[in-house]
N, C-alpha and C positions, 0 to 999 in steps of 0.2 A: 322801661323797655331795654335800656343798656344793661341793667342788672340781670334780667332774664337771659339775655344773650351771653353775658359774662358767665353766668352759672352754667349755661349750656356748654360753653367751651371747656369749663372745668370737668363737667360730666363726661364729655367726649374724650378728654385726655385720660381720665381715670378708668375708662372702660378698657384701656389697653395698658395694664400695669407693667407688662414686659417692656414695651417701648418707653414707658415713663421712667422705669429704672435704668434703661439703657441711656437715655438722655442725661440722667442725673449722675450715673456712676462712670460711664465710659470716659469722659474727659478727666475725671479724677484718676482712674486707672492709667490712662495714657500719660498724663503729666507725671504721675508717681513713678511709672516705669522709666520714663526718660530721665527724670531727676535721679533715680537710683543708679541708672547706668552712668550718668555724668559724674555722680558722686564717687562711685566705685572706681571709675577711670581716673579721676583726679586724685583720689586718695592713694591709689596704687602708684601713680607717677610721682606724686608730691610727698609720699611717705618719708623719703629721705633723699634729698637732692644732693648729688655729689658733683663738685666742681673741681676739675683738675687744674693745678697751677704749674705751668712750665716756666720755671725761673731760670732764664739764661744769663742773668746778671750775677746771681749768687753772691750778694753782698749782705752785710749785717742789716742794712736798712730794709732790703726787700724781704729778708727772712722775718724781720720784726713786723713788717706790713702784713705778711701772710698770717703770722701768729695773732696779730691784733684782730684780723677778720675772723679767724677761727674762734676767738674768745668772745666775740660779740654776743651779748646776752639776748639781743632781739632776734637772732637767727639760730640760737643754740638748739640743737636737736633737729632742726629743719634743714639746714644746709651744712654739708661737710666739705672741707677742702682737703685735697690730697696733692702731695708733691709728685710731679712727673719727672721721671729719670730718662725716658726714651726721647728720640727726636720727634718733632711735631708731625712729620709724615706718617709715623706709626699710628698716632692717635687719630689722624684723618682717615686712615684706612679701617681702623678698628676702634670706633668711638666707645664701644662697650656701653656702660650705663652712666657715662658722664654727661651731665646736662650741658656743660660748656667746658671749653679749654681756654684758660687765660694765659697768654704769652707775654711775659715780662722780658723785653729785649735787653741784650747786653749793652751796658753803658747807661742804663736807666738812672742809676743813682748819681753818676757824675753829671748828667744833664739836669737832674733835679736840683743839684747843688748850684749849678750855674744859671738856673732860672729858665731852662728850656723845657717846654712841655713835650715830653716824649710819649708817643702813643703806646698804650697797652692794648694789644689786639685780643678780642674775645671771639672765639669760634663757637657758634651755637649748634646743638645737635637737633637736626630737623626731625629725627625720630622720636623726640621727647618734647613736643611743642609747649606743654604747660611748664615743665621744669626748666626748659631752656629760656623761656620768656621770663620766668622768675629770676634766673641768673642774670639776664640782661637788665632787668629793673634794679637788681642789687648793685650791679656794676655802674649803672647810670647814676644812681643816687650816690654811690661812693666817690664818683669823680669830683663832685663838688667839695667833698671833705678833703680829698687829696690836694686839690687846688688851693684850698684854704691853708692846709699845712705847708704847702710849697711857698705860699706868700709869706707866712710867718718865718720860715727858714731864711728866705731871701732877705727879709727885712733885718733880722738879727745879724745875718752874714755881712750885709752892707754897712750897717752902722756900728758893729762891735767886733765881729770875728776877724774881719780883715785887718784890724788894727793890732791884733795880737802878734807879737814878734816870733815867739817860739812856734815852730811848725807843728811839733807834736801836740802842744797845747791847743793850737788852732784846730787841728784835725779832730782832737778829742772833743772840743767844745762844739764843733760843727756836727759831729755825730750825735752828741747829746741833744742838740737843738732839733735835729731831724726826728729822733725818737720822741722827744717831748711833744712837738707840734703834731706829728702824725698820730700819736696815741691820743692827744687831746682832741683832735678833730674827729677821729674814728670812734672814740669811746663816748658815744651819744648817751648811753645810759647814765653816766656820771654827770652829764651836763644838764639833763632834763628830767623832770618828774613826769612820767607818762600817766595820763588820765584819759579815760574814755569820755569823749565829748562829741557833741553833734552840733554842726553849724545850724543856724536858724534857717538857712536857705537850702540846705542839702540834707537828705535823709541818710541814715546809716546804711552800710552795705547789706546788713540783715534785713532791714525794712525795704530796701530796694528789691531784694530777692522776693520778699513777701508780696510786694506790689505786683511784681512780674507774674508770680504764680496765681494770684487772685485774678488778675486781668485775663490771663490765658484761660483759666477755668470758666470765668463768667462769659467770655467771648465765645469759646468753643461750645459751651452748653447752650447759649442763646442761638447759635447757628444751627445746632442739631434740633433745638425746639422748633425753629421756624421751618426746617425742612421736613421733619417727621410728622409734626402736628399741624401742617398747613390746612386751612379750612377746606372742606370738601362738601359743598352744598349741592345736593341733588336738584335737578331741575324743578321737581314738584315742591321741594322745600323753598326754593327761591321764589316761586310763584306765590306760595302762602305768605312768605315774608313781605313781598311787595303788596299783597292785599291789605296788610295791616301797617302799610307805610314804613316798612323797615328797608332802608336803602343801603347801598354799599358803604357809605360813610359811617352809618350806624354800626354795621358789622365790623368795620375796621377799628372803630373806637372801642367796641367791646373786646375785640381781640387784643388791642393795645393794653387795656386795663387787666386783661387776663394774663398777659405776658409780664406786666409789672408786678402783679401779686405773686406770680411764680418766681420771678427774680428775687423778690423780697424774702420769700421762704428759702430759696436756694442759697442766697448770700448768707443768711443766718446759719444755714446748715454747714456750709464750708468754713465759715468763720469759726464756729464752735469746733468743727472737726480739726482745723489747723491748730487751734489753741490746745486741744487735747493731745495732738500728735507732737507738737514742738512748743510746749508751754514756756520753755526757757527763752524763746525768742518772741513769740506772739503773745499779746495780752488782749483780753476781751475789753473792747472799748466801744461804747455806743456811738461816739462821734465818728469813729472810723467806719462803723456800720452805715451810718447816714451817708458818708462819702461814697461808699460802694453802691448804696441804693440809688443815689443820684446818677451815678455812672450807668447803672442798669436802666433807669428811666430814660436817659438820653439815648442809649443804644436802641431801646424799643421804639422811641419816637423816630429816630433816624431810619430804622427799618421800615416802619409803616408809611412814612412820608415818601420814601423811595418806591415802595410797593404801590402807593396811590398813584404815582406818576407813571411808573413803568408797567404796572399791571401783571406782566409776565413774571411768574414766580422765580424762574432761573435767572432772568435779567436782574430781578430784585436782589437775589443772593449775591451775584457778582458785584453789583453796585454797592450793596451793604458791606461786603467784605472789604472792598477797596477803600470805601469812605471811612468805615470804623477803624480799620487797621492804620490808616494814615493819621487819623485824629489821635488815636491812642499812642502812636509812635511819637508824633510831634508834641504830644502833651506830656512827655517825660514819664509815662507809665510803663513803657516797655524797655527803654534804655534811659540811663541817667541824663538829665538835662545838660550836663557838662559836655556831652558829645553832640549837642544840637546847637544850631545857630541862634543867636539872640533875636533873630527875625521872628521866631515862633514863640516868643515869650508870652504873648497874649493867649496862647493855647494851653499854657501850663498852669492855669488857675486851679485846677483840681489837685495837681501836684503840690502847689503852694498851700492848699488846704491841708494836705497830709503833713507838710512840714510844720505848719502852725500847731496842729494837734500834737504831734510827737515831740516838738520842742517845748510844749507847754506855754507857748507865748500867748496865745489867745484862741478862742473858739471862732471858727470861720462862719459866724452867723451871716455876715454880709454876703459871703460867697454863696452860701446855701440859699438864701432868700433870692439872690440874683438869678442863680441857675434854675431854681424851681419856678420863679416868676416868669422868666423867658420861656421855660418849658410850657407853662400854662397858657401864655399868650399865643405860642405857636399852635397849641392844640385847639384853642378857641378860633384862631384864624383859619386853621385847617378845616374845622367843622363848618365855619361860616362859608368858606369857599365851596365845600362840598354841597351845602344846601343851595347856594346860588346856582351851582352847576346843575343840580337836580331840577330846580324850577325852570332853568333855561331849557332843559331837555323836554320838560312837560309842554312848554310853549311851542 
């Protein structure tokens, strides 16, 4: 019985090839257009980030600090530093293409030597949100290195330089110490060997973007599927179905399995499509496919259980969108888990499955069996409740 209803749903869908292609292709075109816009916007703004340095101290040490930042291999070609010659008020009125203005106050070097943390003010350009935030992150990370350099200078100054009698020699040695420790702290490339690595608990940035794109495509496509191809049983057809003991629970189960088979085909389609488009980032992996298929199964079950309770199609859509979006968000599939509270750790089991696969640590067999097992139990309970309700109505 369920098989015939399932086949009927597929025939009904394929009778409308235009709508079928719209459901499949529209989310891909929409996500692609948004992604292309964001990429072009970010590429144009971040193509060459220029930071203006307004050095009011103008000492050997501050010049050396600026030069060291300019020569940093990690930002070479991405961030350019320019020396400012005009007053700060001029750059406030005409920020031009500067992502940020760094103001080094007068007396900065003297206070650095004496152990006082003098503030370096950074003014961000609100007209360039991406570039200015990149400049902010750069300066925020650099302050720890400058503090470390200052600690080294103060230590050498306290235990050695102060004991030098010759003032010229003392000044020369102090200058050398400032140069040495500042260069040592800021020259991160000479201190560390950089290797691409992935934590066992966190996916890489590229994989996080991949997860976001996949989730949005699956979610949007499923919403369109449920809206455009919602069942429309004529009154005569409903009477015929009732005569052969086909009740609402049977129709819903057949629609559920129809949606699952559709999602299985669609997920395979977009997985291969993304691999062909960006094969340098995405790799074909049957384990990742199973992860997405389980997500599709759960989205389908959530929709039909809400529909069984609410009955009205539009109330069902609202309930499904709110419920599924919340679960996907708290599950770490829309935004990285680092931005979420540890309270929702239990909802991140699917995310943990992705980390296990991509880190090569283990196959998430236990996770798959648990999620599929719970899914089957809920379907069986749902079917049993539907049959009990049907018998109660007969009495």
